[in-house]
C-alpha positions in Angstrom: -20.4 -5.7 7.2 -17.5 -4.8 9.5 -16.9 -7.3 12.2 -17.0 -6.0 15.8 -14.2 -7.6 17.8 -14.2 -8.1 21.5 -11.4 -7.5 24.0 -8.4 -5.5 22.8 -5.0 -7.1 22.6 -1.8 -6.2 24.2 1.7 -5.2 23.1 5.0 -6.1 24.6 7.5 -4.0 26.3 7.7 -0.6 27.8 10.2 2.2 27.4 12.9 0.1 28.8 12.5 -2.7 26.2 14.7 -2.5 23.2 13.4 -3.8 19.8 16.3 -5.3 17.9 16.2 -5.3 14.1 18.6 -8.2 13.5 17.1 -11.2 15.3 17.2 -13.5 12.3 20.0 -14.8 10.0 21.2 -12.5 7.3 19.7 -13.6 3.9 22.1 -15.7 2.0 23.4 -14.5 -1.3 22.5 -11.3 -3.2 19.1 -9.9 -2.4 17.4 -8.1 -5.3 14.2 -6.1 -4.8 12.1 -4.1 -7.2 11.8 -3.7 -10.9 15.2 -3.0 -12.3 14.9 -2.1 -16.0 16.5 -4.5 -18.4 19.4 -3.4 -20.6 18.2 -1.6 -23.7 19.5 -2.3 -27.2 22.7 -0.4 -28.1 23.2 0.8 -24.5 25.9 3.5 -24.3 27.7 3.0 -20.9 29.0 6.6 -20.7 32.0 5.8 -18.6 32.3 9.3 -17.1 29.0 8.9 -15.4 29.5 5.2 -14.5 32.8 6.0 -12.9 31.2 8.5 -10.6 28.6 6.0 -9.5 31.3 3.4 -8.8 33.4 5.7 -6.7 33.4 4.5 -3.1 35.9 5.8 -0.7 36.2 6.6 3.0 34.2 9.6 3.7 32.3 9.5 0.5 28.7 10.6 0.5 26.1 7.9 1.1 23.7 9.4 -1.4 24.5 10.1 -5.1 22.1 12.4 -6.8 21.8 11.7 -10.5 20.1 14.7 -12.2 19.3 15.8 -15.7 16.3 16.5 -18.0 13.8 13.7 -18.9 15.0 11.4 -21.6 18.7 11.7 -21.1 19.0 8.2 -19.7 19.3 8.7 -15.9 17.2 5.7 -15.2 19.1 3.5 -17.6 22.5 4.5 -16.2 21.3 3.8 -12.7 19.9 0.5 -13.8 23.2 -0.4 -15.5 25.0 0.3 -12.2 22.5 -1.8 -10.3 23.0 -4.7 -12.7 26.8 -4.3 -12.2 26.3 -4.5 -8.4 24.2 -7.7 -8.8 26.9 -9.3 -11.0 29.5 -8.3 -8.4 27.6 -10.1 -5.7 26.5 -7.2 -3.6 24.4 -8.2 -0.7 21.4 -6.0 -1.5 20.3 -4.2 -4.7 17.0 -2.5 -4.5 15.0 -0.4 -7.0 12.2 1.9 -5.8 10.0 4.3 -7.7 10.2 7.5 -5.7 7.6 9.6 -7.5 5.4 9.8 -4.4 5.3 8.7 -0.8 3.0 5.8 -1.5 5.3 4.2 -4.1 8.3 4.8 -1.8 6.7 3.0 1.1 5.5 0.2 -1.2 9.0 -0.3 -2.5 10.6 -0.3 0.9 8.1 -2.9 2.0 9.3 -5.1 -0.8 12.9 -4.6 0.4 11.9 -5.5 3.9 10.2 -8.6 2.7 13.3 -9.7 0.7 15.5 -9.0 3.7 13.2 -11.0 6.0 12.5 -8.0 8.3 9.0 -7.3 7.3 6.1 -7.9 9.7 2.7 -8.4 8.1 0.2 -5.8 9.3 2.9 -3.3 10.3 2.4 0.3 9.4 4.4 1.0 6.2 6.2 4.1 7.7 7.6 1.8 10.5 8.7 -0.8 7.9 10.5 2.0 6.0 12.2 3.1 9.2 13.4 -0.5 9.8 14.9 -0.7 6.3 16.7 2.7 6.8 18.1 1.5 10.2 19.2 -1.8 8.7 21.3 -0.1 5.9 22.7 2.5 8.3 23.9 -0.2 10.7 24.8 -3.0 8.3 24.9 -1.5 4.8 28.2 -2.7 3.3 27.8 -3.8 -0.3 24.1 -2.6 -0.3 22.6 -0.3 -3.0 19.2 1.3 -3.0 18.1 3.2 -6.1 15.3 5.8 -5.7 14.2 6.5 -9.3 12.4 9.6 -10.4 12.3 11.6 -7.2 9.9 14.5 -7.6 10.3 16.0 -4.1 13.5 15.7 -2.1 11.6 16.5 1.2 9.3 13.4 0.6 12.4 11.2 0.3 14.6 12.6 3.0 13.0 10.6 5.9 13.8 7.3 4.3 17.5 8.0 3.4 20.3 6.6 5.6 22.3 9.3 7.3 25.4 7.3 7.8 26.9 3.9 7.2 28.5 2.0 4.3 25.4 1.6 2.1 25.1 3.4 -1.2 22.0 5.3 -2.4 21.4 6.5 -5.9 18.7 9.1 -6.5 17.6 10.0 -10.0 15.5 13.1 -10.6 14.8 16.0 -13.0 14.7 18.3 -10.0 18.0 20.2 -9.3 17.0 20.5 -5.7 17.9 16.8 -5.0 21.5 17.8 -5.0 20.9 18.7 -1.4 20.5 15.0 -0.6 24.0 14.0 -1.7 26.8 14.3 -4.1 25.7 15.3 -7.6 26.2 13.4 -10.9 24.9 15.4 -13.8 23.7 13.5 -16.9 23.4 15.3 -20.2 22.4 14.3 -23.7 24.7 12.0 -25.7 27.8 13.4 -27.2 27.7 13.5 -31.1 29.9 10.4 -31.2 27.6 8.5 -28.7 24.6 9.5 -30.8 26.2 8.2 -34.0 27.4 5.0 -32.4 23.9 4.4 -30.9 22.0 5.0 -34.2 24.5 2.9 -36.2 24.2 0.0 -33.9 20.4 0.1 -33.7 19.8 0.7 -37.4 22.8 -1.0 -39.0 23.0 2.1 -41.3 26.6 3.4 -41.8 25.7 6.9 -43.0 27.7 9.2 -40.7 26.3 12.5 -42.1 22.7 11.2 -42.1 23.1 9.9 -38.5 24.5 13.2 -37.4 21.6 15.1 -39.0 19.0 13.0 -37.3 20.8 13.3 -33.9 21.1 17.0 -34.2 17.4 17.3 -35.1 16.5 15.4 -31.9 19.0 17.2 -29.7 21.1 14.1 -29.1 18.4 13.0 -26.5 18.7 9.3 -25.9 15.0 8.6 -25.6 14.2 10.4 -28.9 17.1 8.6 -30.6 15.8 5.2 -29.4 12.4 6.1 -30.9 14.0 7.2 -34.1 16.1 4.1 -34.5 13.2 1.8 -33.9 11.2 3.5 -36.7 14.1 3.7 -39.1 14.9 0.0 -38.7 11.3 -1.2 -38.6 10.3 0.7 -41.8 13.6 0.2 -43.5 14.1 4.0 -43.9 17.1 6.1 -44.6 18.0 8.8 -42.2 17.0 11.5 -44.7 13.6 9.9 -45.2 13.1 9.7 -41.5 13.9 13.4 -41.1 11.4 14.3 -43.8 8.6 12.3 -42.1 9.6 13.7 -38.7 8.9 17.2 -40.0 5.3 16.2 -41.1 4.1 15.8 -37.4 3.0 19.3 -36.3 2.7 18.5 -32.7 2.6 22.1 -31.7 -1.1 22.1 -32.8 -2.2 19.8 -30.0 0.7 18.9 -27.7 1.1 22.0 -25.5 4.6 22.7 -24.3 4.8 22.8 -20.5 6.6 25.8 -19.0 10.2 24.9 -18.3 10.3 21.9 -20.7 13.9 21.4 -21.9 13.0 18.9 -24.7 14.8 19.5 -28.0 12.7 20.1 -31.1 11.3 16.9 -32.5 11.1 14.7 -29.4 7.3 14.6 -29.3 7.3 14.2 -33.0 9.6 11.2 -32.8 7.4 9.6 -30.2 4.3 10.0 -32.3 6.1 8.7 -35.4 7.1 5.6 -33.3 3.6 5.1 -32.2 2.2 5.4 -35.7 4.8 2.9 -37.0 3.6 0.3 -34.5 -0.1 1.0 -34.7 -0.2 1.1 -38.5 1.1 -2.4 -38.6 -1.4 -3.7 -36.0 -4.8 -4.4 -37.5 -6.2 -5.4 -34.1 -5.7 -2.0 -32.5 -4.4 -3.8 -29.4 -1.0 -2.0 -29.4 -2.8 1.3 -29.2 -5.1 0.1 -26.5 -2.3 -1.3 -24.3 -0.1 1.8 -24.7 -3.1 4.0 -23.8 -3.9 1.8 -20.8 -0.3 1.9 -19.5 -0.1 5.7 -20.0 -3.0 6.1 -17.5 -1.7 3.7 -14.8 1.3 3.8 -12.5 4.6 5.2 -13.8 6.2 2.4 -11.8 4.8 -0.1 -14.2 1.8 -2.4 -14.6 2.0 -6.2 -13.8 1.5 -8.1 -17.0 -1.2 -10.3 -15.5 -3.3 -7.1 -14.9 -3.2 -6.5 -18.6 -4.2 -10.1 -19.3 -7.6 -9.3 -17.6 -8.6 -7.1 -20.6 -10.5 -9.8 -22.3 -12.5 -11.0 -19.2 -13.2 -7.3 -18.2 -14.5 -6.6 -21.7 -11.8 -4.0 -22.2 -10.2 -5.5 -25.4 -10.7 -8.7 -27.2 -7.3 -10.4 -26.7 -6.1 -13.4 -24.8 -2.8 -13.5 -22.9 -0.8 -14.7 -26.0 -2.1 -11.7 -28.1 -1.3 -9.3 -25.2 2.3 -10.7 -25.0 2.7 -10.3 -28.8 1.5 -6.7 -28.7 3.7 -5.8 -25.7 6.7 -7.3 -27.6 6.0 -5.0 -30.5 5.8 -2.0 -28.3 9.0 -2.9 -26.6 10.8 -3.4 -29.9 9.8 0.1 -30.8 11.2 1.4 -27.5 7.8 2.6 -26.4 7.8 0.5 -23.3 10.2 -1.6 -21.2 10.0 -4.7 -19.1 10.9 -4.3 -15.5 11.4 -6.7 -12.6 8.7 -8.5 -10.7 8.2 -12.2 -10.9 9.9 -13.9 -13.9 6.6 -15.1 -15.0 4.9 -11.8 -14.4 7.2 -8.8 -15.1 6.0 -5.3 -15.0 5.7 -3.2 -18.2 6.2 0.5 -18.1 6.6 3.5 -20.5 8.8 6.5 -20.1 6.9 9.3 -18.5 7.4 11.5 -21.6 5.8 8.7 -23.7 3.0 8.4 -21.2 2.4 12.2 -21.4 2.4 12.3 -25.2 0.0 9.4 -25.4 -2.4 11.0 -22.8 -2.3 14.3 -24.6 -2.9 12.8 -28.0 -5.9 10.8 -26.6 -7.2 14.0 -25.1 -6.9 15.8 -28.4 -8.6 12.9 -30.2 -11.5 12.9 -27.7 -10.6 9.4 -26.6 -9.1 10.0 -23.2 -12.3 9.6 -21.2 -13.3 6.4 -23.0 -9.8 5.0 -22.3 -10.1 6.0 -18.6 -13.4 4.1 -18.4 -11.7 1.0 -19.8 -8.9 1.4 -17.3 -11.5 1.5 -14.5 -13.0 -1.7 -15.8 -9.6 -3.4 -16.0 -8.8 -2.5 -12.4 -12.3 -3.6 -11.3 -11.5 -7.0 -12.9 -8.2 -7.1 -10.9 -10.1 -6.4 -7.7 -12.6 -9.2 -8.4 -9.8 -11.6 -9.0 -8.1 -10.6 -5.8 -11.1 -11.0 -3.6 -10.4 -10.1 0.1 -7.2 -8.0 0.5 -5.8 -10.2 3.3 -5.4 -13.1 0.8 -2.6 -11.2 -1.0 -1.6 -7.9 0.6 1.2 -6.9 -1.8 -1.1 -7.4 -4.8 -3.8 -5.5 -3.0 -1.5 -2.5 -2.4 -0.3 -2.7 -6.0 -3.9 -2.4 -7.3 -4.5 0.5 -4.8 -1.5 2.3 -6.3 -2.9 1.8 -9.8 -6.2 3.4 -8.8 -4.4 6.4 -7.2 -2.3 6.9 -10.4 -5.4 6.6 -12.6 -7.2 9.3 -10.6 -4.1 11.5 -10.7 -3.9 11.3 -14.5 -7.6 11.9 -15.0 -8.5 14.3 -12.2 -8.2 17.4 -14.4 -10.2 15.9 -17.3 -13.3 14.3 -15.8 -15.1 17.6 -15.1 -17.8 18.0 -12.5 -20.7 16.1 -14.0 -21.8 12.5 -13.1 -20.3 11.0 -16.3 -19.8 7.2 -16.6 -16.1 7.8 -16.1 -16.5 10.0 -13.1 -18.7 7.3 -11.5 -16.4 4.5 -12.4 -13.4 6.3 -11.0 -15.2 7.1 -7.8 -16.2 3.5 -7.5 -12.5 2.4 -7.9 -11.4 4.9 -5.3 -14.0 3.7 -2.9 -12.7 0.1 -3.4 -9.2 1.4 -2.7 -10.4 2.9 0.6 -12.2 -0.3 1.5 -9.0 -2.3 0.6 -6.7 -0.1 2.7 -9.1 -0.3 5.6 -9.2 -4.1 5.3 -5.4 -4.3 5.2 -5.3 -2.4 8.5 -1.7 -1.1 8.1 -2.2 2.1 6.2 -4.8 4.0 8.3 -3.4 7.4 7.6 -3.4 6.8 3.9 -6.9 5.4 4.1 -8.2 8.5 5.9 -6.4 10.9 3.4 -7.9 9.0 0.5 -11.4 8.8 2.1 -11.6 12.5 3.0 -10.9 13.6 -0.6 -13.2 10.8 -1.9 -16.3 11.8 0.0 -15.8 15.4 -1.0 -15.7 14.4 -4.7 -18.6 12.1 -4.4 -20.8 14.7 -2.8 -19.7 17.3 -5.3 -20.2 15.1 -8.4 -23.0 12.8 -7.4 -24.7 14.4 -4.5 -24.9 13.8 -0.7 -27.4 10.9 -1.0 -25.9 9.0 -3.9 -25.0 5.3 -3.2 -21.2 6.0 -3.8 -21.3 9.0 -1.4 -23.0 6.9 1.3 -20.6 4.0 0.8 -17.5 6.1 0.9 -18.7 7.9 4.0 -19.3 4.6 5.7 -15.8 3.3 4.7 -14.2 6.6 6.0 -16.1 6.3 9.3 -14.7 2.7 9.6 -11.2 4.1 9.0 -11.7 6.7 11.7 -12.9 4.0 14.0 -9.9 1.8 13.3 -7.6 4.7 14.0 -9.3 5.2 17.4 -11.1 8.4 16.4 -14.6 7.4 17.6 -15.6 11.1 18.0 -15.2 11.5 14.3 -16.5 8.0 13.4 -19.8 8.0 15.3 -21.4 11.2 13.7 -20.4 10.0 10.2 -21.9 6.5 10.9 -25.1 8.1 12.3 -25.5 10.4 9.3 -24.8 7.5 6.8 -27.3 5.2 8.5 -30.0 7.9 8.5 -29.5 8.6 4.8 -29.5 4.9 3.9 -32.7 4.3 5.8 -34.3 7.2 4.0 -32.9 6.5 0.5 -32.5 2.6 0.5 -35.0 1.4 3.1 -34.7 -0.5 6.4 -33.7 -3.9 5.0 -31.3 -2.9 2.2 -27.8 -4.5 2.6 -26.2 -1.1 2.8 -28.5 -0.1 5.6 -27.7 -3.3 7.5 -24.0 -2.6 7.1 -24.4 1.0 8.4 -26.5 -0.2 11.3 -23.8 -2.8 12.2 -21.0 -0.4 11.9 -22.7 2.2 14.0 -23.3 -0.4 16.7 -19.6 -1.3 16.6 -18.6 2.3 17.0 -21.1 2.7 20.0 -19.6 -0.4 21.5 -16.1 1.0 21.2 -17.2 4.2 22.8 -18.8 2.3 25.7 -22.4 3.0 24.7 -23.4 -0.7 25.2 -27.2 -0.3 25.4 -27.2 1.5 22.1 -24.9 -1.0 20.6 -27.0 -4.0 21.7 -30.2 -2.5 20.4 -28.7 -2.0 17.0 -27.0 -5.4 16.9 -30.3 -7.2 17.7 -32.0 -5.4 14.8 -29.2 -6.4 12.4 -29.4 -10.0 13.5 -33.1 -10.2 13.1 -32.9 -8.7 9.6 -30.2 -11.1 8.5 -32.0 -14.2 9.7 -35.2 -13.1 8.0 -33.6 -12.0 4.7 -30.6 -14.4 4.3 -31.2 -17.4 6.5 -29.7 -18.8 9.7 -26.4 -20.1 8.2 -25.4 -17.2 5.9 -22.0 -15.7 6.7 -23.6 -12.3 7.3 -26.0 -13.8 9.8 -23.1 -15.5 11.6 -21.3 -12.1 11.7 -24.3 -10.4 13.1 -24.8 -13.1 15.7 -21.1 -12.8 16.7 -21.4 -9.1 17.0 -24.5 -9.2 19.2 -22.8 -11.9 21.4 -19.7 -9.6 21.8 -21.9 -6.7 22.9 -23.7 -8.9 25.4 -20.4 -10.1 26.7 -19.1 -6.5 27.2 -22.3 -5.7 29.1 -21.7 -8.8 31.4 -24.6 -10.8 30.0 -22.6 -14.0 29.6 -25.6 -16.4 29.6 -26.9 -14.7 26.5 -23.5 -14.2 24.9 -22.1 -17.8 25.1 -24.9 -19.6 23.2 -24.7 -17.0 20.4 -20.9 -17.4 20.1 -21.2 -21.2 20.0 -23.8 -21.0 17.2 -21.6 -18.5 15.3 -18.5 -20.6 15.5 -20.3 -23.8 14.5 -21.8 -22.1 11.4 -18.5 -20.6 10.4 -16.6 -23.8 10.7 -19.2 -25.5 8.5 -19.6 -22.7 5.9 -16.3 -20.9 5.7 -13.8 -23.5 6.8 -11.3 -23.9 9.6 -8.7 -21.3 8.4 -10.9 -18.4 7.5 -10.2 -15.3 9.6 -13.9 -15.1 10.5 -13.6 -18.6 12.0 -10.6 -17.5 14.1 -12.6 -14.4 15.2 -15.4 -16.6 16.5 -12.9 -18.8 18.4 -11.3 -15.7 19.9 -14.7 -14.3 21.0 -16.1 -17.5 22.4 -12.8 -18.0 24.3 -13.2 -14.6 25.9 -16.7 -15.4 26.9 -15.6 -18.8 28.4 -12.8 -17.0 30.2 -15.2 -14.5 31.8 -17.4 -17.4 32.8 -14.5 -19.1 34.6 -14.1 -21.9 32.0 -10.4 -21.3 31.7 -9.2 -24.6 30.2 -11.7 -24.3 27.4 -10.9 -20.6 26.9 -7.1 -21.3 26.6 -7.5 -24.1 24.1 -9.7 -21.8 21.9 -7.3 -18.9 22.2 -4.4 -21.0 21.2 -6.3 -22.3 18.1 -7.3 -18.7 17.2 -3.8 -17.3 17.5 -2.3 -20.1 15.4 -4.9 -19.5 12.7 -4.4 -15.7 12.6 -0.6 -16.1 12.5 -0.8 -18.6 9.7 -3.2 -16.7 7.5 -2.7 -13.0 8.3 0.9 -13.0 9.6 2.5 -12.6 13.0 2.2 -8.8 13.3 -1.3 -8.3 11.8 -3.4 -6.3 14.2 -5.8 -9.2 14.7 -2.9 -11.5 15.4 -1.7 -9.1 18.0 -5.2 -8.9 19.5 -5.4 -12.7 19.7 -1.9 -12.9 21.3 -2.9 -10.4 24.0 -6.1 -12.3 24.7 -4.2 -15.6 25.1 -1.8 -13.8 27.5 -4.8 -12.6 29.6 -6.0 -16.2 29.8 -2.6 -17.5 30.8 -2.5 -14.8 33.5 -5.9 -15.8 34.9 -4.7 -19.4 35.0 -1.6 -18.4 37.0 0.8 -19.0 34.2 2.5 -15.6 34.7 5.8 -16.2 32.9 4.0 -17.2 29.7 1.5 -14.4 30.0 4.2 -11.7 30.5 6.2 -13.0 27.5 3.1 -12.9 25.3 2.0 -9.4 26.6 5.5 -8.0 25.9 5.6 -9.4 22.4 2.1 -8.1 21.7 2.8 -4.6 23.0 6.0 -4.3 20.9 3.9 -5.3 17.9 1.2 -2.8 18.6 3.7 0.0 18.9 5.2 -0.9 15.5 1.9 -1.4 13.8 -0.5 1.1 15.2 1.8 3.6 17.0 2.3 4.5 20.6 -0.8 6.6 21.0 -3.4 4.2 19.5 -6.1 3.0 21.9 -5.3 -0.6 21.3 -1.6 0.1 22.1 -2.6 1.9 25.3 -5.0 -0.9 26.4 -2.2 -3.4 25.7 0.1 -1.3 27.9 -2.5 -1.5 30.7 -2.8 -5.2 30.3 1.0 -5.8 30.5 1.0 -3.5 33.6 -1.5 -5.8 35.2 0.6 -8.9 34.5 3.7 -7.1 36.0 1.5 -6.2 39.1 0.5 -9.8 39.5 4.1 -10.9 39.3 5.1 -8.3 42.0 7.0 -6.1 39.5 5.4 -2.9 40.9 7.6 -0.2 39.6 7.2 -1.5 36.0 3.5 -1.8 36.5 3.1 1.7 37.9 5.1 3.2 35.0 2.9 1.4 32.4 -0.4 2.2 34.1 0.5 5.9 34.2 1.4 5.9 30.5 -1.9 4.2 29.7 -4.0 6.6 31.8 -2.5 9.7 30.2 -2.7 8.3 26.7 -6.3 7.0 27.0 -7.6 10.3 28.5 -6.2 12.1 25.4 -7.8 9.6 23.0 -11.0 8.6 24.7 -11.7 11.5 27.0 -11.5 11.7 30.8 -15.2 10.6 31.1 -15.0 7.4 29.0 -16.4 4.4 30.9 -13.1 2.5 30.6 -11.1 5.3 32.3 -12.4 4.6 35.8 -11.1 1.0 35.8 -7.7 2.0 34.4 -7.3 4.8 37.0 -8.2 2.3 39.7 -5.5 -0.1 38.4 -3.0 2.7 38.8 -4.2 3.7 42.2 -4.2 0.1 43.4 -0.6 -0.4 42.2 0.6 2.7 44.0 -1.2 1.7 47.2 0.4 -1.8 47.0 3.8 -0.2 46.4 3.3 2.1 49.4 2.2 -0.8 51.6 5.3 -2.8 50.7 7.5 0.2 51.5 5.8 0.6 54.8 6.4 -3.1 55.6 10.0 -2.8 54.6 10.6 0.3 56.8 8.8 -1.3 59.7 
């Protein structure tokens, strides 16, 4: 069930308050972020390209666009330059997969975390803006590499426009030259090809090496594949060329319009794959390569692949997985990236991924492989548990789900196949996960809207997955302050679940609870209380008095009573809920902090201020410790403590907390979110109490205008907020009259 929270929190500052980026100490020593590829065997430095990357002079472009066809080594050259910068002691070296907006934002979040400027719970777009501002203002000896840019317009908002930082962009798209100064990467020269093959194979046959290089168009990726096969099978160059010609890929690997690959590249990849898989009796190498080809191009954490045995995807323990990955890396079919030293990411070149997927599709095995990938990611989700426990890992799994869907969307068809259902289930989990993290509302809504359309088309309007996805999308709308979109969706989902699942099904209880919460947010308190009472009665009857879901239902009913002013009924329910949660969930669980927050609010309304403040302080400490200082629930708790301080006459402490909370809300939820606007109203009230009338009037006016747009002019809360503004203006007029008199 979704928890219904009570009073909204506050954020700090108004339009006259500046939010400084550099409040902490600069990180000591080089900061490295992202998965920088390791140096490949027989790497050819290509000094002409490297010298262009090293060029740094006054007036030089901030952005260097490294372009060329796939497989020429753009990524490896950029990685070599990144490693040089690390060795030279540069302050920041960051590596970001820029294939799509989600991966760019995830990468910039890692950078912010390493720089110490991230704020848990903050919207990822705002975090990206802070990183950009940091390198614009303080970017000397800082490098950011955006690898595999597919759309220059997607990347442009995140690029520094000035300063001393350096940005390297790699892409197959010629259009990226509009971003900065161009460095064109082409295939190896004949001499580089020969040097590469000779070093990798230890064969000193100049003519044979030249013939193989020419057959493969001197493409570095293809040469790496060839060298691995030649060395692994102890072949001569001539024998390799003969075998290369026996792979008629044109029969089942369709050439994409605009492909620039030289003849034999796909054949060389297939020959490399066959070389590894033929020597692997377990079939694990093929399974792992197939799995990696369907997941994120940015790489797959090795511990996700370790889950294959427990998820019943392949019978191999961690040691066997490591051995198989090493074989694939030795054959240049995948590379190890960054990540934790104990858990590096493994990735394949995008051309290798494409060849593997197309081969599996031709063999009729792609859909089966996709089903296994869904099972693997489901295992990762089970191991993760609740997203708040490890937000970076949760976001990583969401990205894997998105990539899997992108790779399979055109192949799953329109029927309710096992793969279609498994993939819809994973996408629904990703939506639930994003909603739980609370800092990617726009992404959650985008994912949810496409998901419910696919669920309805493939499974039907009344299918369990359709109903669940619709419920999660409604929650995302509610979190975004879009109650007018959320309530009809909740009502429709509840009606369908009652009809299909029955009155007491867990899904029906969740829908009834969520609709009650949406009613409460919209000010329909009688409707909310009626539904919350039904949910609590069902939970007690079906699950017992101490079950976490029963405590949640009791908390939600108590909050609705409190909003309706029925404190004598609210307080005993809150006290029972918090006692149960402390006993069952423990002192640090977020649900326990929620109960403390809500009981504190009830005490506060009942005039029991000392008890309220003590509970608010405990709740805020728990939220900050578990969820982070800028998580939306921490901001809410900070605002509620500030309100309690204000009631107790501790205005200086109240204003400081209100200002801090408002600044956080603006960063996390945006300037127009209802919680931000209510926070602005609360800070205005604190200013009014302190006699700072002009500041109070300005904030009240902003809150009234914003909330009318979001909630509507007739919303129940609007009357009180308008009255606050009117009172502040009357008080200001009275003081002016006294002064003039």
